[in-house]
C-alpha positions, 0 to 999 in steps of 0.5 A, spaced: 500 500 500 504 505 497 504 511 492 508 509 486 511 514 481 506 519 483 500 515 483 496 514 489 495 508 492 488 506 494 485 509 501 481 503 503 484 496 502 482 489 504 488 484 504 485 477 505 487 469 504 493 470 501 500 466 501 505 471 501 512 468 501 519 469 497 519 477 496 526 480 496 523 485 501 517 485 506 511 481 505 506 487 506 508 494 506 504 500 508 507 506 506 507 514 504 502 519 505 495 520 505 489 517 509 488 509 509 483 504 512 486 497 511 484 490 513 489 485 513 486 478 515 487 471 514 494 471 510 500 466 511 506 471 510 513 467 511 520 467 509 520 474 505 527 477 505 524 483 510 519 483 515 512 480 514 508 486 515 512 493 515 509 500 516 514 505 513 517 511 516 514 515 511 507 513 512 503 519 514 496 522 515 490 518 519 491 510 518 486 505 520 490 498 520 486 492 523 491 486 523 487 480 524 488 472 524 494 472 520 500 467 520 507 470 520 513 465 520 520 466 519 521 473 515 527 476 516 528 482 520 521 482 524 515 479 523 511 485 524 515 492 524 512 498 525 517 504 524 515 510 528 511 513 522 508 520 522 501 517 522 495 518 526 493 511 527 485 510 529 485 504 530 491 500 530 489 493 532 493 486 532 488 480 534 488 473 533 495 473 529 501 468 530 508 471 530 513 465 529 520 469 529 527 466 527 531 472 525 528 478 529 523 480 534 515 477 533 513 485 534 517 491 534 512 497 535 517 503 535 513 509 536 508 505 541 502 506 536 498 500 537 492 501 540 489 494 541 492 487 541 490 481 544 490 473 543 496 473 539 501 467 539 508 469 540 514 464 539 521 465 537 526 459 536 532 463 539 528 465 545 529 472 549 526 478 547 519 477 543 516 484 543 519 491 543 514 497 544 517 504 545 522 503 550 520 497 553 522 490 552 518 484 553 520 477 554 518 470 554 517 470 562 514 477 562 510 478 556 503 475 559 504 479 565 506 486 563 504 487 555 498 482 553 494 478 558 491 474 553 497 472 549 500 465 548 507 464 548 508 457 545 510 454 538 504 455 534 503 447 532 503 447 525 502 441 521 509 442 517 512 449 517 518 446 514 514 443 508 510 450 508 504 447 511 501 452 516 494 449 517 494 447 525 495 440 528 490 437 533 495 439 539 496 446 537 495 451 542 491 456 537 485 452 536 479 455 539 484 460 543 482 466 539 477 472 539 470 472 535 471 479 531 465 479 528 462 476 521 466 481 517 472 477 519 469 470 520 472 466 514 478 462 516 482 458 511 481 450 510 487 445 510 485 444 503 487 451 500 491 451 495 494 458 491 492 461 486 486 458 484 484 453 490 483 457 496 477 454 501 474 458 507 471 455 513 466 459 517 469 460 524 463 460 528 461 453 526 468 450 527 470 448 534 468 452 541 471 458 539 475 462 533 482 459 532 488 464 532 492 464 525 490 464 518 487 457 518 481 454 522 482 447 524 477 442 522 475 438 528 471 432 526 464 432 530 461 425 532 455 423 528 448 425 530 446 417 530 452 414 534 454 411 527 448 406 527 447 406 519 452 402 515 455 409 511 461 412 513 458 418 518 463 422 520 468 422 514 470 426 508 466 421 504 459 424 506 462 430 502 466 436 503 462 443 504 466 448 506 465 455 503 470 457 498 472 464 495 469 463 488 476 462 485 476 455 484 477 452 477 471 447 478 464 448 478 459 446 484 461 441 489 456 436 490 456 431 496 455 424 494 450 419 498 454 414 502 452 407 503 447 409 509 443 412 504 444 420 506 441 425 501 446 429 497 447 436 497 450 442 492 454 447 494 455 453 489 461 457 487 460 464 491 454 461 495 454 460 502 447 456 502 447 449 502 441 445 500 440 438 502 436 434 507 433 438 513 438 437 519 443 433 516 450 434 518 455 434 512 462 433 514 467 436 510 475 436 512 472 435 519 468 441 519 461 441 520 455 445 516 448 444 519 443 444 513 436 446 515 432 445 521 429 439 522 431 432 524 436 428 520 433 423 514 435 416 519 431 412 523 431 414 530 428 411 537 422 415 537 421 415 530 421 407 530 416 407 536 411 412 533 411 407 527 410 401 531 404 404 535 401 406 528 401 399 526 398 396 532 393 401 532 391 399 525 391 392 526 386 393 532 382 397 528 382 392 522 380 386 528 374 390 530 372 391 523 373 383 522 369 382 528 363 386 526 363 383 519 362 376 523 357 378 528 353 381 522 
């Protein structure tokens, strides 16, 4: 976000659900004069030759900057570097981010410009200082008590950071540890996401008991509603993956096939967050459940079977009474 050869940058920007890596400088730069309103969320920013996110020293004007649910990993310099710009921040918020440093600090806030921060994970493989803010420093042992009470100091628990897989392992401390930031920011990356054309997102409100920290939302496999009594593979991806996508995949509609238990199929259209299918059916895809409709599922349960048996008995009694009436006549 900077002026280029005299052409001004846009002043209202969203940077979301990107993989940003291998740049010769910083991953994301906020620079130059003029008021700006930027939301930076759901990005994976790793192994750039500069900071993951940099606000340059020439930044000026009134700037609103919201940095939510990003995963910063092993960028050079610092994961986030706020270089005491001459800007007025209203607000500058850092929430639900993972800062995984190796060559610098998790966070440098030279001018102490951050207005709100919380529920971030701080990890430095070298230990020592994690954050500097103004003239203060915060280490592994002091950050929670003196800087951010809701911080987590631990390895983020990626699936395979060395291999570039930044989804969350089941043991990750990031799972369900984030703050709910509202509907505008509730889409997290699914583990199956691929760039550039295969980004898939999940509604954070439907996964687990809370939002996860970082760009990805962990896909916890729920228990089947009927306890697995039918012959179909209830709680498995075979019942169909129905996460929301960003409309950027190369294919058409995603269809959820029937399983051997006779479950109804459903269709998820690109760019359409609604899912059509059997009322009350929990469709399981990549482990994250999407509740379809509001009624009961399509499988027999104890109450339904009992109702049918009572109806059959009642009909037999009526038929027996009619037979006796005929014989008496």
